[in-house]
C-alpha positions in Angstrom: -26.6 -3.7 19.3 -24.6 -1.1 21.3 -23.4 2.0 19.4 -19.5 2.2 18.5 -17.3 3.8 21.1 -15.9 6.8 19.7 -12.4 6.1 21.2 -11.8 2.8 19.2 -12.3 3.1 15.3 -11.2 -0.4 14.4 -9.5 -3.5 15.9 -6.5 -4.7 13.3 -5.5 -8.4 13.8 -2.4 -10.3 12.9 -3.1 -14.0 11.7 -0.1 -16.3 12.5 0.2 -16.8 16.1 -2.3 -14.3 17.1 -5.8 -15.2 15.8 -4.7 -18.8 15.1 -1.7 -20.8 16.4 -0.3 -21.5 12.9 3.5 -21.1 13.9 4.0 -24.7 14.7 2.6 -25.6 11.1 5.1 -23.2 9.4 7.6 -24.5 11.5 6.9 -28.2 10.5 6.9 -27.0 7.0 10.3 -25.5 7.2 11.8 -28.6 8.9 10.2 -30.7 5.8 11.6 -28.4 3.0 15.0 -27.6 4.6 15.5 -31.4 5.0 14.6 -32.2 1.5 17.1 -29.7 0.4 19.8 -31.3 2.5 20.0 -28.6 5.1 19.6 -28.5 8.9 17.1 -26.5 11.0 16.8 -25.6 14.6 13.7 -24.2 16.7 16.0 -21.1 17.4 16.2 -20.5 13.8 12.6 -21.1 13.3 11.9 -18.4 15.8 14.0 -15.9 13.9 11.2 -16.0 11.2 8.3 -15.3 13.4 6.4 -12.2 12.2 8.6 -11.4 9.2 7.5 -11.1 5.8 7.7 -14.4 3.9 10.2 -13.1 1.2 12.4 -12.0 4.0 12.2 -15.5 5.6 12.9 -17.2 2.5 16.0 -15.4 2.1 17.0 -16.0 5.7 16.5 -19.9 5.3 18.7 -20.0 2.1 21.2 -17.9 3.7 21.3 -20.3 6.8 21.8 -23.5 4.7 24.0 -22.0 2.1 21.7 -22.4 -0.8 21.9 -19.2 -2.4 21.6 -20.8 -5.8 17.7 -20.8 -5.1 15.2 -17.9 -5.2 13.4 -16.9 -1.9 10.3 -16.7 -3.7 10.7 -20.5 -4.4 11.0 -21.2 -0.9 7.8 -19.1 -0.1 5.8 -20.9 -2.8 6.9 -24.3 -1.2 6.0 -23.2 2.5 2.9 -21.7 1.4 1.7 -24.7 -0.4 2.5 -26.9 2.4 0.9 -24.9 5.2 -2.1 -24.6 3.1 -2.4 -28.3 2.9 -2.2 -28.6 6.6 -4.8 -26.0 7.1 -7.0 -28.2 4.8 -6.4 -31.3 6.6 -6.6 -30.1 10.1 -8.7 -28.0 12.5 -8.0 -24.4 12.7 -6.0 -23.9 15.8 -7.6 -20.8 17.1 -5.7 -18.9 19.9 -7.8 -18.9 23.2 -10.3 -16.1 23.4 -9.9 -14.9 19.6 -13.2 -15.8 18.4 -15.0 -14.6 21.5 -13.1 -11.4 21.2 -14.2 -11.0 17.5 -17.7 -11.6 18.6 -17.6 -8.7 21.1 -16.0 -6.4 18.8 -19.0 -7.2 16.3 -21.5 -6.8 19.1 -19.9 -3.3 19.9 -19.8 -2.3 16.1 -16.2 -1.9 16.0 -14.9 -2.9 12.7 -12.0 -5.6 12.3 -9.3 -5.9 9.8 -7.0 -8.9 9.5 -3.4 -7.9 8.7 -1.0 -10.7 8.0 2.3 -11.6 6.3 0.8 -14.8 5.3 -0.4 -14.9 1.5 -4.1 -14.6 0.5 -4.6 -18.4 -0.1 -3.9 -18.9 3.6 -6.0 -15.9 4.8 -9.1 -17.3 2.9 -8.6 -20.6 4.4 -9.2 -19.0 7.9 -11.8 -16.7 6.9 -13.8 -19.6 5.6 -14.1 -21.1 9.0 -15.4 -17.6 10.4 -18.8 -15.9 10.2 -19.1 -13.9 6.8 -18.3 -10.4 7.6 -16.2 -11.1 10.8 -13.3 -8.9 9.1 -14.5 -5.8 7.2 -11.2 -5.6 5.2 -8.3 -8.1 4.9 -4.7 -7.4 3.9 -2.2 -10.2 3.0 1.5 -10.2 2.7 1.3 -10.7 -1.0 -0.8 -7.5 -1.4 1.7 -4.9 0.1 5.0 -3.8 -1.3 6.8 -3.7 2.2 6.0 -6.0 4.8 6.2 -6.0 8.6 8.1 -4.5 10.4 7.2 -1.9 7.9 4.1 0.1 8.9 2.6 -0.5 5.1 0.5 -3.3 6.0 -1.5 -1.5 8.9 -1.4 1.7 7.1 -3.1 -0.1 4.2 -5.8 -1.6 6.4 -6.5 1.8 8.1 -6.7 3.6 4.7 -9.4 0.7 3.5 -11.4 1.2 6.5 -11.2 5.0 6.5 -9.6 5.3 10.0 -6.6 6.9 11.7 -4.2 4.3 13.2 -4.2 6.4 16.2 -7.7 5.4 16.8 -6.9 1.7 16.3 -5.6 -1.3 18.2 -3.4 -3.8 16.9 -3.2 -7.3 18.2 0.1 -9.0 17.6 2.3 -11.9 18.9 5.8 -11.0 17.6 8.2 -8.0 17.9 8.2 -7.7 14.1 4.4 -7.2 14.1 4.3 -5.0 17.1 6.9 -2.7 15.5 4.8 -2.4 12.3 1.5 -1.7 14.3 3.4 0.9 16.4 5.1 2.5 13.3 1.6 3.0 11.8 0.7 5.0 14.8 -1.7 2.4 16.5 -1.8 1.0 20.1 -0.3 -2.3 20.3 -1.7 -5.1 22.2 0.9 -7.9 22.3 -0.2 -11.2 23.2 3.1 -13.3 23.2 3.2 -16.8 22.0 6.1 -18.6 20.6 8.4 -15.6 21.1 9.0 -12.6 23.3 7.7 -9.2 22.3 10.0 -6.1 23.5 8.2 -3.3 25.7 7.9 -0.2 23.8 6.1 3.0 24.0 2.2 2.6 23.0 2.5 -1.3 23.5 0.7 -3.4 26.2 1.0 -6.9 26.9 -1.4 -9.4 27.9 -1.3 -13.1 28.7 -4.3 -14.1 26.6 -7.2 -12.7 24.4 -9.4 -14.2 26.7 -9.0 -11.3 29.1 -10.2 -8.7 26.7 -13.6 -7.7 25.5 -14.4 -4.7 23.2 -15.2 -2.4 26.2 -12.0 -3.4 27.8 -9.9 -2.7 24.8 -11.6 0.7 24.3 -10.5 1.5 27.7 -7.1 0.6 27.3 -6.9 2.8 24.2 -8.5 5.7 26.1 -6.0 5.4 28.9 -3.0 5.4 26.3 -4.4 8.6 24.9 -4.8 10.1 28.0 -1.1 9.3 29.2 0.0 10.7 25.6 
């Protein structure tokens, strides 16, 4: 096994849309729930929720359908339960190159963290389908006080790993998540999926995780450090 690269302390991963293409499952659950409440929903509205904290998404849904008599937490509970059912019944929709890149980091002794707006029950469903120890730490959306785009989720992951965010790379598929990673101080590698990710300082974009390996990611971070 190769020695760890000093320029890359850790790789921090978003879950929905980055590690696994679960966004269609969330959208399916949204249509079911909103239809049952007598409301209407569109793909464009669904895209507004990508990367957001679940409570923010619940509030957005209730505002959009005029059901302010309901609690966003109730919406979240319903959506999480439905998506958990989907994940139990269907194969995990891994993004292309995701598991291979995780293996590359493991071979290079680069620790990985899973940092998601999804709740613990959903992360555990994903982790059960990966080799034990794939992620050194995991941070779920129901384990932080402020979700993405606030930096707290990534700051918490870095604290648990004992690393400086400036020495880490974040993988994200949404502008909301990318903002969180950048605000924590990390280099963000955006892998757009269902929504565009705006350009920003210390933010790169790739078409697929399959283009990357641990050595290449370390070089991208080193290049970013040189450019300042």
